[in-house]
MDTraj code that builds the backbone (N, CA, C; nanometers):
import mdtraj as md
import numpy as np

residues = "MET GLU LYS ARG SER ILE TRP LYS HIS ALA ALA LEU ALA GLY GLY ALA ALA GLY LEU VAL ASN GLY PHE PHE GLY GLY GLY GLY GLY MET VAL LEU VAL PRO LEU LEU MET SER ARG CYS GLY LEU GLU ARG ARG GLN ALA PHE ALA SER SER VAL ALA ILE ILE LEU PRO LEU CYS VAL LEU SER ALA ALA ILE TYR TYR ILE ARG GLY ASN LEU ASP LEU ILE GLN ALA LEU PRO TYR LEU ALA GLY GLY LEU VAL GLY GLY LEU ILE GLY GLY ARG ILE PHE GLU LYS VAL PRO VAL ALA TRP LEU LYS ARG GLY PHE ALA LEU LEU ILE LEU TYR GLY ALA TRP LYS ALA LEU THR THR".split()
xyz = np.array([
    [-3.9283, -4.7581, -5.8420],
    [-3.9644, -4.8430, -5.7699],
    [-4.0422, -4.6998, -5.7271],
    [-4.1415, -4.7651, -5.5973],
    [-4.2070, -4.5701, -5.5462],
    [-4.1741, -4.6038, -5.4255],
    [-4.2133, -4.4504, -5.4385],
    [-4.0984, -4.4385, -5.3113],
    [-4.1781, -4.4765, -5.1364],
    [-4.2913, -4.5904, -5.1898],
    [-4.3150, -4.6001, -4.9889],
    [-4.2340, -4.6978, -4.9934],
    [-4.1814, -4.8128, -5.1273],
    [-4.1526, -4.8783, -5.1231],
    [-3.9438, -4.8544, -5.0907],
    [-3.9924, -4.7477, -5.0851],
    [-3.7925, -4.7523, -5.1133],
    [-3.7309, -4.7046, -4.9673],
    [-3.8946, -4.6036, -4.8665],
    [-3.8674, -4.5924, -4.7512],
    [-3.8359, -4.6785, -4.6838],
    [-3.9704, -4.7910, -4.7475],
    [-3.9143, -4.9624, -4.6058],
    [-3.8391, -5.0161, -4.6841],
    [-3.7868, -5.0016, -4.7680],
    [-3.5863, -5.0251, -4.7803],
    [-3.4941, -4.9245, -4.7236],
    [-3.4918, -4.8478, -4.6923],
    [-3.4399, -4.8006, -4.6574],
    [-3.3900, -4.8275, -4.4980],
    [-3.5677, -4.8282, -4.4133],
    [-3.5376, -4.8464, -4.3048],
    [-3.5205, -4.9550, -4.3239],
    [-3.5052, -5.1067, -4.3604],
    [-3.5367, -5.2339, -4.2413],
    [-3.3595, -5.2145, -4.3975],
    [-3.2521, -5.1413, -4.4338],
    [-3.1366, -5.1352, -4.4096],
    [-3.0522, -5.0563, -4.3353],
    [-3.1353, -4.9278, -4.2812],
    [-3.0595, -4.9257, -4.1598],
    [-3.0654, -4.9733, -4.0621],
    [-3.2099, -5.0619, -4.0358],
    [-3.2252, -5.1143, -3.9229],
    [-3.0742, -5.2488, -3.8825],
    [-3.0445, -5.2873, -4.0060],
    [-2.9667, -5.4519, -3.9822],
    [-2.8449, -5.3581, -4.0072],
    [-2.8100, -5.2564, -4.0431],
    [-2.6619, -5.1732, -4.0478],
    [-2.6507, -5.1446, -3.8374],
    [-2.7836, -5.0947, -3.8133],
    [-2.7415, -5.0803, -3.7009],
    [-2.7503, -5.1118, -3.6603],
    [-2.8544, -5.2731, -3.6516],
    [-2.8617, -5.4640, -3.4936],
    [-2.6674, -5.4773, -3.5585],
    [-2.6451, -5.5019, -3.6778],
    [-2.5048, -5.5591, -3.6201],
    [-2.3928, -5.3703, -3.5566],
    [-2.4124, -5.3031, -3.6047],
    [-2.3260, -5.2271, -3.5346],
    [-2.2844, -5.2175, -3.3874],
    [-2.4845, -5.2358, -3.3826],
    [-2.4361, -5.2640, -3.2185],
    [-2.4002, -5.3897, -3.1686],
    [-2.4695, -5.5027, -3.2150],
    [-2.4158, -5.6439, -3.1925],
    [-2.3092, -5.6878, -3.1514],
    [-2.2014, -5.6086, -3.2657],
    [-2.0819, -5.6499, -3.3299],
    [-1.9350, -5.5563, -3.3209],
    [-2.0409, -5.3903, -3.2108],
    [-1.9075, -5.2771, -3.2114],
    [-1.9184, -5.2675, -3.3563],
    [-1.9212, -5.2820, -3.4797],
    [-1.8991, -5.2302, -3.5763],
    [-1.8931, -5.3659, -3.6827],
    [-1.9143, -5.2879, -3.8543],
    [-1.9193, -5.3292, -3.9609],
    [-2.1174, -5.3387, -4.0082],
    [-2.1453, -5.2454, -3.9746],
    [-2.2672, -5.1538, -4.0344],
    [-2.2220, -5.1801, -4.1599],
    [-2.1921, -5.1205, -4.1964],
    [-2.1376, -5.0410, -4.3334],
    [-2.1305, -5.1772, -4.4220],
    [-2.0551, -5.2579, -4.3717],
    [-2.0465, -5.3725, -4.4768],
    [-2.1796, -5.4299, -4.5140],
    [-2.2959, -5.4081, -4.4136],
    [-2.3316, -5.4873, -4.4215],
    [-2.5020, -5.4116, -4.5229],
    [-2.4476, -5.2948, -4.4476],
    [-2.5192, -5.1451, -4.5617],
    [-2.5335, -5.1162, -4.6658],
    [-2.3859, -5.1362, -4.7432],
    [-2.3143, -5.0663, -4.8574],
    [-2.4115, -5.2058, -5.0221],
    [-2.4156, -5.3301, -4.9324],
    [-2.4963, -5.3979, -5.0716],
    [-2.6571, -5.4027, -5.0555],
    [-2.6850, -5.3719, -4.9228],
    [-2.8014, -5.3714, -4.9297],
    [-2.8708, -5.1702, -5.0099],
    [-2.7781, -5.1446, -4.9244],
    [-2.8334, -4.9740, -5.0983],
    [-2.8251, -4.9845, -5.1791],
    [-2.7652, -5.0857, -5.2711],
    [-2.7504, -5.0656, -5.3725],
    [-2.9036, -5.1860, -5.4415],
    [-2.8703, -5.2941, -5.3764],
    [-2.9648, -5.3621, -5.3924],
    [-3.0850, -5.3786, -5.3876],
    [-3.1267, -5.2989, -5.2478],
    [-3.2484, -5.2640, -5.1824],
    [-3.2708, -5.1477, -5.2523],
    [-3.2222, -5.0038, -5.2263],
    [-3.2334, -4.8608, -5.2179],
    [-3.2116, -4.8598, -5.3696],
    [-3.1456, -4.9273, -5.4732],
    [-3.1890, -4.8579, -5.6470],
    [-2.9937, -4.7002, -5.6446],
    [-2.8726, -4.7413, -5.5220],
    [-2.8146, -4.6187, -5.4910],
    [-2.7088, -4.7559, -5.5874],
    [-2.6208, -4.6000, -5.6946],
    [-2.5015, -4.6333, -5.7160],
    [-2.3885, -4.7000, -5.6510],
    [-2.2838, -4.7707, -5.6178],
    [-2.1960, -4.8196, -5.5531],
    [-2.0911, -4.6789, -5.4683],
    [-2.0753, -4.5863, -5.5154],
    [-2.0182, -4.4549, -5.5067],
    [-2.1703, -4.3503, -5.3746],
    [-2.2380, -4.3764, -5.4283],
    [-2.3153, -4.3619, -5.3464],
    [-2.3443, -4.3831, -5.2296],
    [-2.3458, -4.5430, -5.2626],
    [-2.3807, -4.6354, -5.1300],
    [-2.2914, -4.6549, -5.0018],
    [-2.1865, -4.6088, -5.0511],
    [-2.0219, -4.6192, -5.0043],
    [-2.0350, -4.5099, -4.8986],
    [-2.0679, -4.3518, -4.9794],
    [-2.1277, -4.2236, -4.9206],
    [-2.2122, -4.2199, -4.8451],
    [-2.3517, -4.2797, -4.8848],
    [-2.4365, -4.2750, -4.7999],
    [-2.3739, -4.4165, -4.6537],
    [-2.3577, -4.4689, -4.7449],
    [-2.2654, -4.6092, -4.5921],
    [-2.2218, -4.4532, -4.5157],
    [-2.1432, -4.3932, -4.4762],
    [-2.0299, -4.3035, -4.4257],
    [-2.0759, -4.2355, -4.3306],
    [-2.2123, -4.1419, -4.4384],
    [-2.3641, -4.0608, -4.3807],
    [-2.4164, -4.1290, -4.2366],
    [-2.4518, -4.2493, -4.2966],
    [-2.5408, -4.3224, -4.1507],
    [-2.5481, -4.4758, -4.0662],
    [-2.3437, -4.4877, -4.0668],
    [-2.3160, -4.4982, -3.9961],
    [-2.2593, -4.4493, -3.8505],
    [-2.2555, -4.2847, -3.9079],
    [-2.1513, -4.2217, -3.8151],
    [-2.2600, -4.1941, -3.7167],
    [-2.4139, -4.1724, -3.7266],
    [-2.4887, -4.2267, -3.5880],
    [-2.5145, -4.3233, -3.5202],
    [-2.4846, -4.3978, -3.6063],
    [-2.5690, -4.5485, -3.5362],
    [-2.4268, -4.5785, -3.4416],
    [-2.3028, -4.5530, -3.4419],
    [-2.1660, -4.5126, -3.3998],
    [-2.1697, -4.4298, -3.3180],
    [-2.2154, -4.3839, -3.2974],
    [-2.2338, -4.2621, -3.1448],
    [-2.3134, -4.3278, -3.0497],
    [-2.4020, -4.3433, -3.1332],
    [-2.5802, -4.4323, -3.0774],
    [-2.4435, -4.5990, -2.9673],
    [-2.4017, -4.6560, -3.0428],
    [-2.2834, -4.6981, -2.9778],
    [-2.2600, -4.7227, -2.8762],
    [-2.1518, -4.6632, -2.9465],
    [-2.0489, -4.6094, -2.8508],
    [-2.1060, -4.5733, -2.6870],
    [-2.1598, -4.4933, -2.7297],
    [-2.2687, -4.4373, -2.5610],
    [-2.3341, -4.5437, -2.5033],
    [-2.3268, -4.6266, -2.5620],
    [-2.4848, -4.7319, -2.4925],
    [-2.3480, -4.8167, -2.4169],
    [-2.2152, -4.8407, -2.4657],
    [-2.0825, -4.8892, -2.4326],
    [-1.9995, -4.8458, -2.3093],
    [-2.0590, -4.6980, -2.3423],
    [-1.9240, -4.6599, -2.2241],
    [-2.0807, -4.6114, -2.0852],
    [-2.1529, -4.6178, -2.1277],
    [-2.2939, -4.5573, -2.0419],
    [-2.2592, -4.7911, -1.9273],
    [-2.2397, -4.8319, -2.0085],
    [-2.1906, -5.0023, -1.9315],
    [-2.0807, -5.0354, -1.8898],
    [-2.0144, -4.9310, -1.9197],
    [-1.9157, -4.9646, -1.8849],
    [-1.7533, -5.0058, -1.9928],
    [-1.7580, -5.0196, -2.0630],
    [-1.7805, -5.1127, -2.2298],
    [-1.5971, -5.0325, -2.2781],
    [-1.6673, -4.9378, -2.2465],
    [-1.5898, -4.8037, -2.3083],
    [-1.4316, -4.7563, -2.2035],
    [-1.3874, -4.7437, -2.2290],
    [-1.2669, -4.6607, -2.2427],
    [-1.2106, -4.5656, -2.3406],
    [-1.2176, -4.4138, -2.2892],
    [-1.2423, -4.2841, -2.3448],
    [-1.0345, -4.2838, -2.4234],
    [-0.9869, -4.2948, -2.2792],
    [-0.8291, -4.2680, -2.2458],
    [-0.7940, -4.3620, -2.4067],
    [-0.8281, -4.4671, -2.4644],
    [-0.7401, -4.5521, -2.4752],
    [-0.8222, -4.5574, -2.6192],
    [-0.8844, -4.5318, -2.6135],
    [-0.9807, -4.5240, -2.7737],
    [-0.9094, -4.3994, -2.8758],
    [-0.8694, -4.2750, -2.8088],
    [-0.8275, -4.1038, -2.8560],
    [-0.7144, -4.1427, -2.9252],
    [-0.6483, -4.2081, -2.9623],
    [-0.5002, -4.2897, -3.1359],
    [-0.5635, -4.2816, -3.1682],
    [-0.7542, -4.4419, -3.1718],
    [-0.7676, -4.4606, -3.2370],
    [-0.8545, -4.3255, -3.3232],
    [-0.9284, -4.2971, -3.2853],
    [-1.0081, -4.1373, -3.3267],
    [-0.8703, -4.0845, -3.4357],
    [-0.8120, -4.0219, -3.3198],
    [-0.7575, -3.9622, -3.4378],
    [-0.6772, -3.9892, -3.5291],
    [-0.6106, -4.2006, -3.5174],
    [-0.6125, -4.1849, -3.6612],
    [-0.7322, -4.2203, -3.7957],
    [-0.7678, -4.2477, -3.7302],
    [-0.9232, -4.2715, -3.7914],
    [-0.9990, -4.1093, -3.8890],
    [-0.9611, -4.0163, -3.8011],
    [-1.0008, -3.8791, -3.8514],
    [-0.9283, -3.9102, -3.9526],
    [-0.8031, -3.8843, -3.9328],
    [-0.6583, -3.8693, -4.0733],
    [-0.6984, -3.9825, -4.1797],
    [-0.7104, -4.0495, -4.1099],
    [-0.7702, -4.1821, -4.2525],
    [-0.9287, -4.1649, -4.3026],
    [-1.0126, -4.0761, -4.1875],
    [-1.1069, -4.0458, -4.2728],
    [-1.0899, -3.9262, -4.4263],
    [-0.9676, -3.8689, -4.3346],
    [-1.0211, -3.7416, -4.4523],
    [-0.9301, -3.7842, -4.5592],
    [-0.8068, -3.8566, -4.5208],
    [-0.7632, -3.8774, -4.7058],
    [-0.8328, -3.9493, -4.7536],
    [-0.8899, -4.0736, -4.6971],
    [-1.0399, -4.0677, -4.7398],
    [-1.0792, -4.0769, -4.8339],
    [-1.1593, -3.9994, -4.8019],
    [-1.2059, -3.9516, -4.8389],
    [-1.2075, -3.7549, -5.0165],
    [-1.0827, -3.7989, -4.9470],
    [-1.0178, -3.6691, -5.0497],
    [-0.9653, -3.7413, -5.1844],
    [-0.9455, -3.8692, -5.2004],
    [-0.9075, -4.0119, -5.2418],
    [-1.0456, -4.0630, -5.3172],
    [-1.1385, -4.0123, -5.2440],
    [-1.2795, -4.1097, -5.2584],
    [-1.2883, -4.1166, -5.4619],
    [-1.3529, -3.9983, -5.5343],
    [-1.3440, -3.9891, -5.6173],
    [-1.2162, -3.9550, -5.7325],
    [-1.1368, -4.0393, -5.7525],
    [-1.0420, -4.0178, -5.7685],
    [-1.0372, -4.1873, -5.8061],
    [-1.0863, -4.2896, -5.7350],
    [-1.0178, -4.4116, -5.7454],
    [-1.1155, -4.4788, -5.8090],
    [-1.0840, -4.5505, -5.9472],
    [-1.2237, -4.6406, -5.9959],
    [-1.2910, -4.7700, -5.9188],
    [-1.4274, -4.7273, -5.9986],
    [-1.5468, -4.8692, -5.9313],
    [-1.4976, -5.0378, -5.8626],
    [-1.4274, -5.0180, -6.0162],
    [-1.3219, -5.1263, -5.9957],
    [-1.2679, -5.1598, -5.8981],
    [-1.1929, -5.0510, -5.8313],
    [-1.1069, -5.0926, -5.7106],
    [-1.1854, -5.0685, -5.6025],
    [-1.2950, -4.9793, -5.5809],
    [-1.3165, -4.9646, -5.4290],
    [-1.3749, -5.1344, -5.4056],
    [-1.4830, -5.2132, -5.5737],
    [-1.5357, -5.3171, -5.5119],
    [-1.4291, -5.3973, -5.4751],
    [-1.3179, -5.3214, -5.5445],
    [-1.1746, -5.5575, -5.5005],
    [-1.1605, -5.4792, -5.3254],
    [-1.1528, -5.3368, -5.3512],
    [-1.0896, -5.3167, -5.2009],
    [-1.2164, -5.3726, -5.0635],
    [-1.3318, -5.3232, -5.1647],
    [-1.4646, -5.3894, -4.9954],
    [-1.4225, -5.4765, -4.9777],
    [-1.4828, -5.5526, -5.1093],
    [-1.4139, -5.7131, -5.1167],
    [-1.3285, -5.7784, -5.0371],
    [-1.2255, -5.7431, -5.0526],
    [-1.1016, -5.7454, -4.9342],
    [-1.0818, -5.7212, -4.7679],
    [-1.1979, -5.6031, -4.7641],
    [-1.1745, -5.5417, -4.6537],
    [-1.2776, -5.6728, -4.5308],
    [-1.3472, -5.6743, -4.6615],
    [-1.4611, -5.8074, -4.5779],
    [-1.4437, -5.8700, -4.5331],
    [-1.3354, -6.0098, -4.6449],
    [-1.2391, -6.0744, -4.5495],
    [-1.1625, -6.1218, -4.5254],
    [-1.0173, -5.9939, -4.4831],
    [-0.9297, -5.9439, -4.3692],
    [-1.1026, -5.9438, -4.2911],
    [-1.2042, -5.8643, -4.2148],
    [-1.2633, -5.9170, -4.1248],
    [-1.3470, -6.0023, -4.0784],
    [-1.3117, -6.1062, -4.2641],
    [-1.3765, -6.2045, -4.2008],
    [-1.2941, -6.3306, -4.0871],
    [-1.1555, -6.3306, -4.2153],
    [-1.0627, -6.4158, -4.1947],
    [-1.0168, -6.4034, -3.9969],
    [-0.9799, -6.2138, -3.9280],
    [-0.9585, -6.1956, -3.8408],
    [-1.0567, -6.2488, -3.7173],
    [-1.1843, -6.2765, -3.7592],
    [-1.2937, -6.2743, -3.7297],
    [-1.2762, -6.4533, -3.6126],
    [-1.2561, -6.5414, -3.7959],
    [-1.2518, -6.7049, -3.7279],
    [-1.0984, -6.7461, -3.6933],
    [-0.9978, -6.6048, -3.6507],
    [-0.8423, -6.6648, -3.6613],
    [-0.8649, -6.5888, -3.4781],
    [-0.8861, -6.4581, -3.4293],
    [-0.8697, -6.4454, -3.2678],
    [-0.9841, -6.4717, -3.1695],
])
top = md.Topology()
chain = top.add_chain()
for i, resn in enumerate(residues, 1):
    res = top.add_residue(resn, chain, resSeq=i)
    for name in ("N", "CA", "C"):
        top.add_atom(name, md.element.get_by_symbol(name[0]), res)
traj = md.Trajectory(xyz[None], top)
């Protein structure tokens, strides 16, 4: 794939992730991982890792907008942030040890769980 085409696909993938993240308050990575693989030619592990790096600033931006508009209570969010930091450290350490097949299954189950929760709550 030519360099210009990769940038175009990458920008579109990032835009889709940002839109989903901003609109739903999360979930941009679920859109981004498949797009990074199919449109940008990244391997699955690269797509997962790149997604995390891309989602961080999108989440910070979305959180800032929610905070400015009065929709974010930082005190209530702190315990989740602490747990998320610990989970992220653990996940990052075991990421390389988990076979790709299990990453695919886990990602699919996470998407299904999110869909189930969205439909039933």
